[in-house]
FIMITI-466827 format. One record per atom (N, C-alpha, C, O): y, z negated, x; atom name. Coordinates in Angstrom, 2 decimals. Layout:
<zavos>
((Y; Z; X); "CA")
...
</zavos>
This chain:
<zavos>
((7.16; 20.57; -35.10); "N")
((7.42; 20.50; -33.66); "CA")
((8.88; 20.81; -33.37); "C")
((9.51; 20.14; -32.54); "O")
((9.41; 21.80; -34.02); "N")
((10.81; 22.19; -33.80); "CA")
((11.76; 21.09; -34.27); "C")
((12.81; 20.87; -33.67); "O")
((11.39; 20.41; -35.35); "N")
((12.24; 19.32; -35.85); "CA")
((12.28; 18.18; -34.85); "C")
((13.32; 17.55; -34.67); "O")
((11.16; 17.91; -34.20); "N")
((11.11; 16.84; -33.19); "CA")
((12.00; 17.21; -32.00); "C")
((12.74; 16.37; -31.49); "O")
((11.93; 18.46; -31.56); "N")
((12.77; 18.90; -30.45); "CA")
((14.24; 18.82; -30.79); "C")
((15.06; 18.43; -29.95); "O")
((14.59; 19.18; -32.02); "N")
((15.99; 19.10; -32.43); "CA")
((16.46; 17.65; -32.46); "C")
((17.59; 17.34; -32.07); "O")
((15.60; 16.76; -32.93); "N")
((15.99; 15.37; -33.08); "CA")
((16.18; 14.69; -31.73); "C")
((17.12; 13.92; -31.54); "O")
((15.28; 14.97; -30.80); "N")
((15.29; 14.26; -29.52); "CA")
((15.81; 15.10; -28.36); "C")
((15.62; 14.72; -27.20); "O")
((16.45; 16.22; -28.62); "N")
((16.89; 17.11; -27.55); "CA")
((17.91; 16.45; -26.63); "C")
((17.85; 16.63; -25.41); "O")
((18.85; 15.68; -27.17); "N")
((19.85; 15.03; -26.33); "CA")
((19.20; 13.94; -25.47); "C")
((19.54; 13.80; -24.29); "O")
((18.29; 13.19; -26.04); "N")
((17.59; 12.16; -25.27); "CA")
((16.75; 12.79; -24.16); "C")
((16.72; 12.27; -23.04); "O")
((16.09; 13.88; -24.46); "N")
((15.30; 14.56; -23.44); "CA")
((16.17; 15.15; -22.34); "C")
((15.78; 15.15; -21.17); "O")
((17.34; 15.64; -22.71); "N")
((18.28; 16.16; -21.72); "CA")
((18.74; 15.04; -20.78); "C")
((18.78; 15.23; -19.56); "O")
((19.10; 13.89; -21.33); "N")
((19.50; 12.76; -20.50); "CA")
((18.36; 12.30; -19.60); "C")
((18.58; 11.98; -18.43); "O")
((17.16; 12.28; -20.14); "N")
((15.99; 11.89; -19.34); "CA")
((15.78; 12.86; -18.19); "C")
((15.49; 12.43; -17.08); "O")
((15.92; 14.14; -18.43); "N")
((15.77; 15.14; -17.38); "CA")
((16.85; 14.97; -16.31); "C")
((16.57; 15.09; -15.11); "O")
((18.08; 14.70; -16.73); "N")
((19.17; 14.49; -15.78); "CA")
((18.90; 13.26; -14.92); "C")
((19.13; 13.30; -13.71); "O")
((18.42; 12.19; -15.52); "N")
((18.11; 10.97; -14.77); "CA")
((17.01; 11.23; -13.76); "C")
((17.11; 10.77; -12.62); "O")
((15.98; 11.95; -14.15); "N")
((14.87; 12.25; -13.23); "CA")
((15.36; 13.09; -12.05); "C")
((15.01; 12.81; -10.91); "O")
((16.17; 14.10; -12.32); "N")
((16.69; 14.95; -11.26); "CA")
((17.58; 14.15; -10.31); "C")
((17.47; 14.30; -9.09); "O")
((18.44; 13.29; -10.85); "N")
((19.30; 12.47; -10.00); "CA")
((18.49; 11.49; -9.16); "C")
((18.83; 11.25; -8.00); "O")
((17.44; 10.92; -9.72); "N")
((16.59; 10.00; -8.95); "CA")
((15.88; 10.73; -7.82); "C")
((15.78; 10.20; -6.71); "O")
((15.39; 11.92; -8.09); "N")
((14.73; 12.70; -7.04); "CA")
((15.72; 13.08; -5.95); "C")
((15.40; 13.00; -4.76); "O")
((16.92; 13.48; -6.33); "N")
((17.93; 13.85; -5.34); "CA")
((18.32; 12.64; -4.50); "C")
((18.50; 12.76; -3.28); "O")
((18.47; 11.49; -5.11); "N")
((18.79; 10.27; -4.38); "CA")
((17.70; 9.88; -3.41); "C")
((17.98; 9.48; -2.28); "O")
((16.45; 9.99; -3.85); "N")
((15.31; 9.66; -2.98); "CA")
((15.26; 10.59; -1.78); "C")
((15.07; 10.14; -0.65); "O")
((15.44; 11.88; -2.01); "N")
((15.43; 12.84; -0.91); "CA")
((16.60; 12.59; 0.05); "C")
((16.44; 12.70; 1.26); "O")
((17.76; 12.24; -0.50); "N")
((18.91; 11.96; 0.34); "CA")
((18.70; 10.74; 1.22); "C")
((19.06; 10.75; 2.40); "O")
((18.12; 9.68; 0.65); "N")
((17.87; 8.47; 1.42); "CA")
((16.82; 8.73; 2.50); "C")
((16.94; 8.24; 3.63); "O")
((15.79; 9.49; 2.16); "N")
((14.76; 9.82; 3.16); "CA")
((15.36; 10.62; 4.30); "C")
((15.08; 10.36; 5.47); "O")
((16.19; 11.59; 3.97); "N")
((16.83; 12.41; 4.99); "CA")
((17.76; 11.57; 5.86); "C")
((17.77; 11.71; 7.09); "O")
((18.53; 10.69; 5.23); "N")
((19.44; 9.83; 5.97); "CA")
((18.68; 8.90; 6.91); "C")
((19.08; 8.72; 8.06); "O")
((17.58; 8.32; 6.44); "N")
((16.77; 7.43; 7.27); "CA")
((16.15; 8.16; 8.44); "C")
((16.14; 7.64; 9.56); "O")
((15.62; 9.35; 8.20); "N")
((15.03; 10.13; 9.29); "CA")
((16.08; 10.50; 10.33); "C")
((15.81; 10.46; 11.53); "O")
((17.28; 10.87; 9.87); "N")
((18.36; 11.23; 10.80); "CA")
((18.80; 10.02; 11.60); "C")
((19.04; 10.13; 12.81); "O")
((18.92; 8.86; 10.96); "N")
((19.30; 7.65; 11.68); "CA")
((18.27; 7.28; 12.74); "C")
((18.62; 6.89; 13.85); "O")
((17.00; 7.40; 12.38); "N")
((15.93; 7.06; 13.32); "CA")
((15.93; 8.03; 14.50); "C")
((15.73; 7.62; 15.64); "O")
((16.16; 9.31; 14.22); "N")
((16.20; 10.31; 15.29); "CA")
((17.39; 10.06; 16.21); "C")
((17.27; 10.17; 17.42); "O")
((18.54; 9.72; 15.63); "N")
((19.75; 9.48; 16.42); "CA")
((19.67; 8.21; 17.26); "C")
((20.36; 8.09; 18.27); "O")
((18.83; 7.26; 16.84); "N")
((18.74; 6.01; 17.60); "CA")
((17.95; 6.18; 18.89); "C")
((18.07; 5.35; 19.78); "O")
((17.17; 7.23; 19.01); "N")
((16.41; 7.50; 20.22); "CA")
((15.15; 6.67; 20.35); "C")
((14.55; 6.63; 21.42); "O")
((14.74; 6.00; 19.29); "N")
((13.52; 5.19; 19.33); "CA")
((12.34; 6.09; 18.98); "C")
((12.34; 6.76; 17.96); "O")
((11.33; 6.08; 19.85); "N")
((10.12; 6.88; 19.58); "CA")
((9.24; 6.11; 18.62); "C")
((8.88; 4.96; 18.88); "O")
((8.90; 6.73; 17.52); "N")
((8.02; 6.08; 16.55); "CA")
((6.59; 6.57; 16.75); "C")
((6.32; 7.77; 16.76); "O")
((5.68; 5.60; 16.90); "N")
((4.26; 5.93; 16.98); "CA")
((3.67; 5.73; 15.60); "C")
((4.20; 4.97; 14.79); "O")
((2.58; 6.41; 15.32); "N")
((1.91; 6.15; 14.04); "CA")
((1.46; 4.69; 13.98); "C")
((0.97; 4.14; 14.97); "O")
((1.62; 4.07; 12.84); "N")
((1.26; 2.66; 12.70); "CA")
((-0.26; 2.52; 12.67); "C")
((-0.95; 3.26; 11.98); "O")
((-0.75; 1.56; 13.43); "N")
((-2.19; 1.28; 13.46); "CA")
((-2.38; -0.17; 13.05); "C")
((-1.77; -1.06; 13.64); "O")
((-3.21; -0.43; 12.07); "N")
((-3.42; -1.81; 11.63); "CA")
((-4.17; -2.62; 12.68); "C")
((-5.04; -2.11; 13.37); "O")
((-3.81; -3.90; 12.77); "N")
((-4.52; -4.80; 13.65); "CA")
((-5.37; -5.70; 12.77); "C")
((-5.06; -5.92; 11.60); "O")
((-6.44; -6.22; 13.34); "N")
((-7.24; -7.18; 12.60); "CA")
((-8.51; -6.57; 12.05); "C")
((-8.93; -5.48; 12.43); "O")
((-9.10; -7.30; 11.15); "N")
((-10.40; -6.91; 10.61); "CA")
((-10.26; -5.82; 9.54); "C")
((-9.23; -5.70; 8.88); "O")
((-11.32; -5.05; 9.41); "N")
((-11.40; -4.07; 8.33); "CA")
((-11.97; -4.78; 7.11); "C")
((-13.15; -5.14; 7.10); "O")
((-11.17; -4.97; 6.08); "N")
((-11.59; -5.74; 4.92); "CA")
((-12.34; -4.91; 3.90); "C")
((-12.84; -5.45; 2.91); "O")
((-12.43; -3.59; 4.10); "N")
((-13.07; -2.75; 3.09); "CA")
((-14.53; -2.46; 3.41); "C")
((-15.14; -1.61; 2.76); "O")
((-15.10; -3.14; 4.38); "N")
((-16.52; -2.91; 4.70); "CA")
((-17.42; -3.52; 3.69); "C")
((-18.64; -3.42; 3.81); "O")
</zavos>
């Protein structure tokens, strides 16, 4: 087990960095979108589907 960690430690580190950067980017975009929507003054209602219920 220790040999596997030694062999792939750099790859795992890069993978962890990529995951953290993707999460930070997603949170930043969500925050930016929410702020833009709030600043526009448009009231958002919860979306309600129109039409038939296909899951009956």
